[in-house]
Each structure stands twice: as C-alpha cells, then as structure tokens.
C-alpha distance (Angstrom), angle and dihedral (degrees) to the residues before:
residue distance angle dihedral
M1 . . .
A2 3.79 . .
N3 3.78 118.3 .
I4 3.80 101.6 -125.9
N5 3.77 127.1 -160.2
Y6 3.80 107.0 -147.8
K7 3.80 93.9 -177.6
H8 3.80 95.9 90.1
F9 3.83 93.3 64.2
T10 3.80 90.4 92.6
L11 3.79 120.2 167.8
G12 3.77 139.1 -130.6
V13 3.80 123.0 -179.2
E14 3.81 126.9 -162.2
E15 3.80 122.2 -173.5
E16 3.81 132.0 -177.1
Y17 3.81 117.2 -147.1
M18 3.77 133.2 -167.3
V19 3.79 121.6 -123.2
L20 3.81 110.8 -138.0
D21 3.77 136.0 -161.6
P22 3.85 103.6 -125.7
E23 3.83 91.2 -145.8
T24 3.81 104.1 44.6
R25 3.84 96.4 21.0
E26 3.82 87.0 -136.9
L27 3.78 122.3 135.3
R28 3.78 108.3 -89.7
S29 3.78 134.4 -164.0
H30 3.80 109.5 -117.1
E31 3.83 91.6 -167.2
Q32 3.82 87.3 -127.7
K33 3.82 90.9 -69.6
I34 3.83 91.3 127.5
V35 3.81 89.8 50.9
Q36 3.82 92.9 47.2
E37 3.81 93.0 49.4
G38 3.79 92.0 40.8
Q39 3.79 93.0 53.6
K40 3.81 89.7 58.8
V41 3.81 88.4 62.1
I42 3.81 107.9 26.5
K43 3.82 100.0 20.9
D44 3.81 115.7 -151.7
K45 3.80 93.3 -6.0
V46 3.81 87.6 95.5
K47 3.78 124.3 53.1
A48 3.78 143.8 165.5
E49 3.78 122.4 -96.7
M50 3.79 131.2 -152.1
H51 3.81 94.1 -89.0
Q52 3.79 116.5 54.4
A53 3.81 91.7 -134.2
V54 3.82 90.8 64.1
V55 3.80 129.1 81.7
E56 3.81 121.5 -170.1
V57 3.79 125.1 -156.5
G58 3.78 131.7 -173.4
T59 3.79 130.7 -169.6
D60 3.77 126.7 -132.3
I61 3.81 117.1 -101.2
C62 3.81 100.7 -70.0
Q63 3.79 120.9 -151.4
D64 3.81 93.6 -151.0
I65 3.79 143.4 -3.2
D66 3.82 94.6 -86.8
E67 3.80 90.5 58.4
A68 3.79 88.8 48.5
F69 3.81 91.2 51.7
K70 3.81 92.1 51.0
D71 3.80 92.1 47.3
V72 3.83 95.6 47.5
A73 3.82 90.7 45.4
L74 3.81 91.0 50.3
L75 3.83 91.8 48.2
R76 3.80 93.4 49.2
K77 3.80 93.1 44.8
T78 3.82 93.8 46.6
L79 3.81 95.0 47.9
S80 3.78 93.3 43.5
G81 3.82 90.0 53.3
I82 3.81 94.0 46.8
A83 3.81 91.8 46.4
G84 3.81 91.0 49.9
D85 3.82 91.8 50.5
L86 3.81 90.0 51.3
G87 3.80 93.5 49.0
Y88 3.81 99.7 -100.6
A89 3.80 136.4 107.1
I90 3.82 129.9 -141.1
G91 3.80 132.9 -141.8
A92 3.80 140.4 170.5
S93 3.79 119.4 -132.9
G94 3.81 131.5 129.2
T95 3.82 90.0 -117.9
H96 3.80 133.5 8.7
P97 3.82 109.1 -106.3
F98 3.79 97.0 -126.7
S99 3.82 115.8 -4.1
H100 3.81 116.0 117.5
W101 3.79 118.4 -131.2
E102 3.84 93.1 -142.3
R103 3.79 89.7 72.0
Q104 3.80 95.3 51.0
L105 3.79 123.0 98.0
I106 3.81 125.1 -126.9
T107 3.81 116.7 -127.5
D108 3.80 112.1 -104.7
H109 3.79 100.2 -116.5
A110 3.81 131.2 123.5
R111 3.82 93.7 -123.9
Y112 3.81 93.3 53.0
H113 3.81 93.0 44.8
E114 3.79 88.0 52.1
I115 3.82 92.4 50.7
V116 3.80 92.5 47.4
N117 3.81 90.9 47.3
E118 3.80 90.0 51.8
M119 3.83 100.1 38.6
Q120 3.81 99.0 30.3
E121 3.84 113.1 -178.7
A122 3.81 91.9 5.0
A123 3.83 88.7 63.5
R124 3.79 97.7 39.7
S125 3.80 91.4 52.2
N126 3.81 93.6 45.9
L127 3.80 93.5 103.6
I128 3.80 98.1 148.0
F129 3.79 138.4 127.7
G130 3.80 124.9 -136.4
L131 3.78 144.5 175.1
H132 3.81 120.5 -127.3
V133 3.80 119.9 -167.0
H134 3.81 122.0 -166.5
V135 3.80 119.5 -159.8
G136 3.80 116.2 -166.4
M137 3.81 120.0 -118.9
Q138 3.80 131.8 -162.2
T139 3.81 93.2 -136.9
R140 3.80 138.8 4.0
E141 3.82 88.1 -120.5
M142 3.81 89.5 60.2
A143 3.82 90.0 43.0
I144 3.81 93.3 59.3
H145 3.81 91.1 46.5
I146 3.80 91.7 52.0
A147 3.81 92.9 42.8
N148 3.82 90.6 53.5
S149 3.81 92.4 54.5
A150 3.83 97.8 35.9
R151 3.82 90.7 60.5
Y152 3.81 89.0 80.4
F153 3.82 91.9 63.3
L154 3.82 97.1 47.4
P155 3.84 95.6 94.8
H156 3.82 91.9 48.9
V157 3.81 93.4 55.4
Y158 3.81 92.2 37.6
A159 3.83 89.6 57.2
L160 3.82 88.5 57.2
S161 3.81 91.7 51.0
T162 3.83 98.1 48.9
N163 3.81 106.7 136.7
S164 3.81 109.3 146.5
P165 3.82 113.8 80.6
F166 3.83 95.6 145.0
W167 3.80 133.1 63.0
E168 3.80 125.2 -176.7
G169 3.81 93.2 -21.1
R170 3.78 95.9 -46.7
L171 3.78 130.3 114.4
T172 3.81 98.4 -125.4
G173 3.81 99.6 -164.3
F174 3.81 87.9 -125.4
K175 3.80 126.1 106.3
S176 3.82 86.9 -146.5
F177 3.78 116.6 26.4
R178 3.81 90.9 161.8
T179 3.80 94.4 87.9
K180 3.82 90.4 49.0
V181 3.81 87.2 60.1
F182 3.80 92.8 45.4
D183 3.83 93.3 48.0
K184 3.81 88.0 79.0
F185 3.81 89.0 73.6
P186 3.80 120.3 84.5
R187 3.83 120.2 -114.5
T188 3.81 94.5 29.0
G189 3.79 133.0 125.3
I190 3.79 131.3 42.0
P191 3.82 110.6 -9.3
D192 3.78 125.8 -127.9
Y193 3.79 123.6 -105.7
F194 3.81 114.1 -93.2
E195 3.79 120.1 -154.3
S196 3.83 92.3 -148.1
I197 3.78 143.5 -10.4
E198 3.82 87.5 -99.6
E199 3.81 90.6 58.6
Y200 3.80 89.8 50.2
D201 3.82 92.5 47.4
N202 3.82 90.8 48.7
Y203 3.79 89.8 52.0
I204 3.84 89.7 53.8
K205 3.82 92.0 46.0
L206 3.80 91.6 52.3
L207 3.82 92.2 50.8
V208 3.81 91.0 49.4
K209 3.81 92.2 45.4
T210 3.83 91.8 51.7
N211 3.84 93.8 46.3
C212 3.80 94.9 -113.6
I213 3.81 88.9 125.2
D214 3.80 135.9 1.8
N215 3.80 94.5 -144.7
A216 3.79 141.2 4.0
K217 3.82 93.4 -100.4
K218 3.80 86.6 80.0
I219 3.80 88.4 71.4
W220 3.81 99.0 99.1
W221 3.80 100.8 179.8
D222 3.80 123.9 150.1
L223 3.79 87.1 -107.8
R224 3.78 129.7 17.3
V225 3.76 142.7 167.4
H226 3.77 97.5 -112.9
P227 3.82 113.0 -111.0
F228 3.84 95.6 -137.9
F229 3.82 108.5 19.4
D230 3.80 128.5 57.9
T231 3.78 91.8 -114.0
V232 3.75 143.0 109.6
E233 3.79 105.4 -128.3
F234 3.82 119.9 -151.4
R235 3.81 110.1 -155.9
I236 3.81 105.4 163.1
C237 3.81 100.4 95.0
D238 3.78 131.2 97.8
V239 3.80 110.1 -125.6
P240 3.83 104.0 -91.5
M241 3.79 119.8 -121.7
T242 3.82 96.0 -127.8
I243 3.80 137.3 38.7
S244 3.82 93.2 -121.1
E245 3.81 90.6 56.6
T246 3.82 92.0 49.5
I247 3.80 90.9 49.3
A248 3.82 94.4 46.5
I249 3.81 90.8 51.8
T250 3.83 91.2 45.4
A251 3.82 90.2 51.9
L252 3.80 91.1 48.7
F253 3.81 92.1 53.3
Q254 3.81 89.5 48.1
C255 3.82 90.4 50.8
I256 3.81 92.6 48.7
C257 3.82 90.6 53.6
A258 3.80 93.4 46.0
K259 3.82 92.4 47.8
L260 3.81 93.3 49.6
Y261 3.80 88.7 48.1
K262 3.81 90.7 50.3
L263 3.81 91.3 51.5
R264 3.80 89.9 50.3
M265 3.81 91.1 50.8
E266 3.81 88.1 53.0
N267 3.82 91.3 50.3
L268 3.80 91.5 -108.2
N269 3.77 126.6 125.0
F270 3.78 135.1 -158.7
I271 3.81 113.6 -125.1
I272 3.81 113.3 -95.4
Y273 3.80 113.3 -132.8
K274 3.78 127.4 -160.3
R275 3.78 119.5 -101.2
A276 3.83 90.1 -119.9
F277 3.82 90.9 61.4
I278 3.81 94.9 45.6
N279 3.81 88.8 49.5
E280 3.81 89.9 60.5
N281 3.81 88.9 58.8
K282 3.80 92.7 44.0
W283 3.81 89.8 55.0
R284 3.81 90.8 51.0
A285 3.80 92.7 47.2
S286 3.81 90.3 50.5
R287 3.79 92.7 49.3
Y288 3.82 102.4 39.5
G289 3.82 107.5 16.6
I290 3.80 111.9 -159.7
D291 3.82 93.0 -21.3
G292 3.80 97.3 70.9
R293 3.76 136.2 69.3
L294 3.79 127.4 -97.0
I295 3.78 126.1 -159.8
D296 3.81 117.0 -104.0
F297 3.80 97.7 -149.3
G298 3.81 92.4 -166.9
K299 3.82 92.0 58.2
E300 3.82 92.0 30.2
E301 3.79 92.2 -133.5
E302 3.79 141.9 104.2
V303 3.79 114.8 -95.5
N304 3.81 130.9 -172.4
T305 3.83 106.8 -93.7
R306 3.80 93.0 -132.2
A307 3.82 89.9 54.5
L308 3.81 90.3 52.3
I309 3.81 91.0 49.8
Y310 3.82 89.3 52.5
E311 3.82 88.1 49.5
L312 3.81 89.3 51.6
L313 3.81 90.0 51.8
D314 3.82 88.7 52.3
F315 3.81 90.4 47.9
V316 3.83 92.9 56.6
D317 3.80 96.8 34.8
D318 3.81 95.3 103.7
V319 3.82 93.6 59.8
A320 3.83 99.7 43.4
D321 3.81 96.3 85.0
H322 3.82 92.7 45.5
L323 3.81 88.6 54.8
G324 3.81 92.6 43.5
C325 3.79 92.4 -127.6
R326 3.81 105.2 111.4
H327 3.82 92.2 112.2
A328 3.82 89.7 53.0
I329 3.80 98.0 49.5
S330 3.80 91.1 42.7
Y331 3.83 85.6 69.3
I332 3.82 86.7 71.5
H333 3.82 86.8 77.0
T334 3.82 87.9 58.8
M335 3.81 90.2 48.5
L336 3.79 90.7 52.3
D337 3.82 90.4 50.0
R338 3.80 96.8 41.6
G339 3.79 98.6 39.4
T340 3.79 130.0 -119.9
G341 3.79 124.4 -73.9
A342 3.82 88.1 -91.7
D343 3.80 92.0 52.6
R344 3.80 91.1 50.9
Q345 3.81 93.6 46.0
L346 3.81 89.0 52.2
K347 3.81 91.4 48.6
V348 3.84 91.4 54.2
Y349 3.82 89.2 46.0
E350 3.81 92.5 52.7
E351 3.81 95.7 42.5
S352 3.82 91.9 48.9
G353 3.80 94.2 49.5
G354 3.80 93.7 -107.8
N355 3.82 97.6 -45.3
L356 3.82 107.2 159.4
I357 3.83 92.2 -175.2
Q358 3.81 87.4 64.9
V359 3.80 89.8 48.6
V360 3.83 90.2 55.3
D361 3.82 90.5 46.8
Y362 3.79 89.3 53.0
I363 3.83 91.6 49.9
R364 3.82 90.0 49.4
D365 3.82 92.8 47.9
Q366 3.82 92.6 49.8
F367 3.81 93.5 53.3
L368 3.81 93.7 89.3
E369 3.80 97.4 20.3
D370 3.80 95.2 127.7
V371 3.82 104.1 32.1
C-alpha cells in the first residue's frame, strides 16, 4: 500500500457572478466600480470580465475545503455588500433568465477587444457564468495522467451543477444552456486524451506557431492542465447558486483527483474512454441534469444519473477523510434531494406562473443563503 501525501491537493475556486439592476432585475454594466471598490478590500481576488455585467472572483490557494469555504463566503459577502452600496445586486446562475446579450457592454480592455475581433458574434453573445476549480498537483506529468482519467467523471459533476435553464427570456428545455452558448467558441468541450505532458505541450506549441492562439490560456476545454500553475483545472460547471453547492462540487473534484492519484500509486489505472463517448454523457447532463440517464460505458447500458452520482461518491469515499472534506461532499446528498439550481429556478418559474422577475429574485436571495 502506497503511503500517500494528500496535502498537495490544494484548491483554488473561481466564480463568475452577474451584476443586476435592483429595479428591472436586468443585467447591468457596473462600469467596473464593483471591481475598483472590491480591489481596495480583497486586492486581485476580484477582476473584470469581458462583459461589464460580469464580475469574476478567485480564492487564494486553499490548503483544504474549509479554507475554500471561508474564502468563497468572504468573496460573496464582500462583493454583495459593495454592490449593494453602489446600487446594484449580485446573483449566481449560469445564464441570466431574460437579459439579452446585445444590450450588454464589452469591457474596454485590449485583451477583450482582441477576443471580440477574433470571435465576433460568438464572443459578444458569450454572456455566461461558470465555476472553475483548480486542484493542486505535484508534477505536470501527474496532472496530465489525472486529467486523462478525470474526463470520464465530468458529466456526472456537471449534472449536479446545472443552473441555466433560461436564455434571453425563453425556457430552453435544457438544465444547463450555458455550455450550448459556449460551444460556439473553438477549443471548448471535453478534451482529447494525451499520451504524455510532452504531447500536450507540443500541441500547444503547434497552435502558437501557426497563430491559432497566442498562449495556452486560449484553450477553453472543460478540463485542462493549467498552463501556468501546477493544477488540473475543472471548467465544465455552471456557477452554482449557493456557497454550499460550490464547495460540495469543489470537494468532489478534489476527491476525484486524489482517488485517481491513489490508484496510480497502487499501480492501478482507471479506464480511459474516448471523447466521443464522454460527449454523449455531457449532452445528457446538459439536457436533463440529475433527472436523466447517463451511459455506464463499463456495463454498456443507460443508468439513472442519480445512481451514478451515488456510485461516484462510493468510488471516492476512501479518500474523503484523508482530505478532510467528508462534510463538504456529504452535501451532495442534499443537492440530490433538493434539486440543482436549474431545478429550483424551474420550480419558482412554475409556481409563479412563468414570472422570470421572481426567478431572478430567487437567484439573488440564494447568493448568500448559507453565509
């Protein structure tokens, strides 16, 4: 039995929030005032995004899930207070229920102008809000190994995070329409399998050499070995409505990495599945959330998504205590009982007779629900 050090699975959490007009509940440009005020208090943990109605936050490097909870709670509380003082409100949802992207301003910054110039309408319409979770790795070689195997679990965790059933005032029929919007970008979605970190680095070098990208940050996959940090970065999830949901999902990603590492240390490997197969499950997760069926490729049959999430919890159970995150992943049981952000948005929509203003109010009210 390998003696495993679980300390290096550090965490970083990035969330994107929407800035709301308290009167109309529309998305509203804050002219970077929230960012400017926020930076006085939390420094570079808050930054502007491409659209002026978006604010992005990122935690420090957190040693464990409790640190991550404190940091995310502080960020949400701080920004919510600043926004309120400036006459705005804040919410967390993968898409805004009814605002139209055409009316939203692009942040005046060279990088964003360059992206819009390159991507055109695909960039201007990319008014979406995600969660990115970084899990620390000892080496980039280990990071690519873990990323290859972790791809299989992306749809399972994505289903739990679904929080974008509306787009521009329409009921989309999806539990997460956010990824449908993002699919218009190049280099998105489930990544390919890479034989080694050298193969991955050569892929990046070729794209840079041929002017496809100027740096590796323009790889926008659902999961990537981060170009500058020693982390595996999970990027598939909608931003969750509440802190507890964000933390539960963060803990689950940490557990998946630690479990795959443990298997590797014991000379065992998780089966590598083709991107085309994993994409089938991603589509189902996007459409049905936790209420659909995913394909179990081992059994070659459809299985209830909730059952597969319970299986995933069993799979990582032996590393949860080592990481000190059992209390955080146990909240996934509550999420399965209570429904995802998308499920709860749809419930408010139905109970209010299709009133999207009430849906936005609910999203806003949930932002600090568990501080």
